C-alpha angles and dihedrals in degrees: 000000000000115000111252129189114263131210117220129210107225136186123239086266091056097253113148110240102163146002135227117223131184114254089247092056091045093051090048092052092047090050090051091050091051090050091050091050090053091049091051092049092051097043093106094048116107115259132218132207114259092238091057092051092046092051092048092050093046091050091048091048094047095047094043091229121147 
């Protein structure tokens, strides 16, 4: 994501208390948070090597099985 300038909400003493983001940046951040939540939920699931998954999918595609 390209770095964009941000506007801060500050108190009368100049302390930053908030930030204003574009809707596009906000939606991107929310999407990233959702992805991280899914990763955290699936952390305990068994994993497979990419080559194994590719081979299984290619076999399935080539045989037309579902």
